[in-house]
BARO-887892 format. One line per 3 residues: number of its first residue (from 1); their letters; for each residue x, y, z of C-alpha. Coordinates in nm, 4 decimals, decimal comma, padded with zeros to 6 digits, always signed. Last residue first. Example, Ala and Ser with C-alpha at 12.3 -4.5 7.8 and 13.67 -1.06 7.14 Angstrom:
BEGIN
2	SA	+01,3670:-00,1060:+00,7140 | +01,2300:-00,4500:+00,7800
//
This chain:
BEGIN
171	PKW	+02,5755:-04,2398:-03,6918 | +02,2492:-04,4295:-03,6180 | +01,9256:-04,4178:-03,8318
168	RRL	+01,6554:-04,6159:-03,7130 | +01,6350:-04,9688:-03,8645 | +01,3867:-05,1694:-04,0951
165	TTD	+01,4490:-05,5617:-04,0846 | +01,1341:-05,5745:-03,8766 | +01,0025:-05,7573:-03,5632
162	REY	+01,3290:-05,8366:-03,3649 | +01,4622:-05,4842:-03,4251 | +01,1498:-05,3283:-03,2280
159	AMP	+01,3408:-05,4433:-02,8987 | +01,6219:-05,2134:-02,9377 | +01,9770:-05,3539:-03,0178
156	SPW	+02,2210:-05,2196:-02,7339 | +02,4534:-04,9235:-02,7389 | +02,1387:-04,7005:-02,7585
153	TIF	+02,2339:-04,3458:-02,6742 | +02,0049:-04,0226:-02,6776 | +02,0372:-03,6608:-02,6051
150	EVI	+01,7209:-03,4615:-02,6721 | +01,7420:-03,0726:-02,7728 | +01,4943:-02,8120:-02,7020
147	SGW	+01,5218:-02,4681:-02,8306 | +01,5090:-02,2073:-02,5736 | +01,7656:-01,9195:-02,6418
144	PTR	+02,0070:-02,0751:-02,3971 | +01,9613:-02,4170:-02,5255 | +01,7233:-02,6384:-02,3462
141	GYC	+01,7973:-03,0103:-02,2473 | +01,6234:-03,3437:-02,2607 | +01,7251:-03,6876:-02,1417
138	FCN	+01,7613:-04,0325:-02,3117 | +01,8710:-04,4052:-02,2436 | +01,9518:-04,7282:-02,3993
135	GAG	+02,2255:-04,8948:-02,1697 | +02,0692:-05,2384:-02,2068 | +01,7836:-05,2464:-02,4367
132	KET	+01,4250:-05,0959:-02,4626 | +01,3112:-04,9010:-02,7644 | +00,9879:-05,1008:-02,8856
129	PFG	+00,8708:-05,1129:-02,5077 | +00,8877:-04,7418:-02,4833 | +01,0706:-04,6116:-02,1858
126	LPQ	+01,4114:-04,5421:-02,2986 | +01,6158:-04,5710:-01,9821 | +01,6906:-04,2406:-01,8043
123	PAT	+01,9691:-03,9873:-01,8339 | +01,9642:-03,7224:-01,5592 | +01,6971:-03,4572:-01,5862
120	FVE	+01,6309:-03,1304:-01,7398 | +01,9760:-03,0328:-01,8606 | +02,0078:-02,6510:-01,9108
117	GGA	+02,2641:-02,5238:-02,1682 | +02,5216:-02,2764:-02,0962 | +02,8487:-02,4159:-02,2612
114	DAF	+02,9398:-02,6172:-01,9527 | +02,5667:-02,7604:-01,9489 | +02,6182:-02,8843:-02,3188
111	HQL	+02,9729:-03,0104:-02,2420 | +02,8467:-03,2063:-01,9328 | +02,5379:-03,3450:-02,1130
108	AVD	+02,7862:-03,4737:-02,3814 | +03,0268:-03,6424:-02,1386 | +02,7539:-03,8069:-01,9550
105	IDD	+02,5787:-03,9293:-02,2762 | +02,8929:-04,1071:-02,3922 | +02,8544:-04,2184:-02,7707
102	CYV	+02,5879:-03,9674:-02,8107 | +02,3187:-03,9298:-03,0641 | +02,1606:-03,5926:-03,0965
99	AFH	+01,7897:-03,5152:-03,1016 | +01,5964:-03,2081:-03,2256 | +01,3052:-03,0713:-03,0593
96	QLG	+00,9267:-02,9666:-03,0896 | +00,8748:-02,9332:-03,4564 | +00,5060:-02,8058:-03,4723
93	VDS	+00,1902:-02,8060:-03,2730 | +00,2343:-02,6880:-02,9031 | +00,2950:-02,9566:-02,6160
90	ARL	+00,6775:-02,9112:-02,6521 | +00,6653:-02,5391:-02,5988 | +00,7295:-02,3116:-02,8963
87	PER	+01,0274:-02,0864:-02,8914 | +00,9603:-01,7245:-02,7707 | +00,8001:-01,5055:-02,9691
84	QEP	+00,8456:-01,2348:-03,2467 | +00,5343:-01,0317:-03,2942 | +00,7350:-00,7506:-03,4940
81	GHM	+01,0477:-00,8552:-03,6306 | +01,4280:-00,9609:-03,5930 | +01,5978:-01,2443:-03,7457
78	EFL	+01,9168:-01,4324:-03,6829 | +01,8933:-01,7611:-03,8649 | +02,1281:-02,0754:-03,8019
75	EIG	+02,1305:-02,3416:-04,0424 | +02,2081:-02,6866:-03,8577 | +02,3367:-02,9514:-04,1029
72	PGH	+02,2173:-03,3152:-04,1086 | +02,3981:-03,6184:-03,9627 | +02,7508:-03,6864:-03,8524
69	QLK	+03,0189:-03,4740:-03,7092 | +02,7837:-03,1969:-03,6434 | +02,7611:-02,9230:-03,9120
66	LMR	+02,7027:-02,5550:-03,9316 | +02,5366:-02,3288:-04,1965 | +02,5003:-01,9717:-04,1166
63	IST	+02,2341:-01,7053:-04,1684 | +02,2569:-01,3346:-04,0353 | +02,0565:-01,0093:-04,0197
60	ITT	+01,7159:-01,1167:-04,1657 | +01,4527:-00,8578:-04,1139 | +01,0991:-00,8810:-04,0093
57	GPV	+00,8785:-00,5976:-04,1290 | +00,5979:-00,8194:-04,2525 | +00,5715:-01,1383:-04,0497
54	LRL	+00,7763:-01,4106:-04,2239 | +00,6222:-01,6393:-04,4797 | +00,9686:-01,7678:-04,5598
51	TKQ	+00,9688:-01,6900:-04,9461 | +00,7404:-01,4008:-04,8863 | +00,9167:-01,2438:-04,6036
48	QAE	+01,2575:-01,3321:-04,7842 | +01,1421:-01,1346:-05,0776 | +01,0775:-00,8253:-04,8509
45	NDL	+01,4111:-00,8810:-04,6868 | +01,6134:-00,8498:-05,0001 | +01,9609:-00,9340:-04,9046
42	NKD	+02,2074:-00,7186:-05,0859 | +02,3459:-00,4906:-04,7920 | +02,5505:-00,7536:-04,6142
39	EPA	+02,7092:-00,6080:-04,2950 | +02,5087:-00,8362:-04,0745 | +02,6245:-01,1543:-04,2644
36	VSQ	+02,4428:-01,3617:-04,4921 | +02,5267:-01,7170:-04,6274 | +02,7941:-01,7899:-04,3620
33	YIL	+02,9688:-02,1074:-04,4127 | +03,0666:-02,4259:-04,2693 | +03,0827:-02,3456:-03,8930
30	EAG	+03,1735:-02,6663:-03,6935 | +02,9561:-02,8235:-03,4195 | +03,1192:-03,0049:-03,1128
27	LAE	+02,7646:-03,0210:-02,9457 | +02,7976:-02,7841:-02,6470 | +03,1158:-02,5660:-02,7210
24	ILF	+03,0474:-02,5436:-03,1154 | +02,6689:-02,5100:-03,0632 | +02,7238:-02,2476:-02,7880
21	RTA	+02,9627:-02,0344:-02,9784 | +02,7242:-02,0386:-03,2945 | +02,4370:-01,9533:-03,0777
18	DEI	+02,6139:-01,6549:-02,8941 | +02,7409:-01,5196:-03,2551 | +02,4020:-01,5785:-03,4103
15	DPV	+02,2103:-01,3802:-03,1296 | +01,8316:-01,4080:-03,1129 | +01,8245:-01,7487:-03,2822
12	TIG	+01,5961:-01,8989:-03,5539 | +01,6663:-02,2673:-03,6240 | +01,6775:-02,4348:-03,9373
9	IHD	+01,7303:-02,8068:-03,9803 | +01,9669:-02,9754:-04,2366 | +01,9637:-03,2395:-04,5170
6	IGR	+01,7215:-03,4677:-04,3631 | +01,6969:-03,8012:-04,5651 | +01,7326:-03,9485:-04,9387
3	ISM	+01,4063:-03,8246:-05,0656 | +01,3660:-03,9457:-05,4551 | +01,0976:-04,1870:-05,3790
//
């Protein structure tokens, strides 16, 4: 197999400046580069509509690549077009959330909330029998534009580790 892992995730946001600021303040992200800026005139929106299967009439105004300390990049797209909808609910088919590993989940949640995110619940123990371990916990939050983020930490080995040599990725 030639696949190594996830390179990046792509998120469409209503305002790339606000989203960039939020991800920097909430998750400690860093801006690597901007592929498309609002003042760029060379982006072929018709080609992008075909490449990304966008609704006809959609225009991409900005694209940026950010990084967290460890793991895949986060590519932000600001695009506007007809029939644009709010983010999917977790019960809808498709990608429903992305998760960030935390050394200190309480500090991470405080940064997230201070930056304008909404935290749904206090951290709770990982509930599946395969993930149980002392201090292993998670909770969910929503970004200002509606994307769901899971915060997770597992300082203790998970129960599944007794049954296989395979391991989840951990920064």
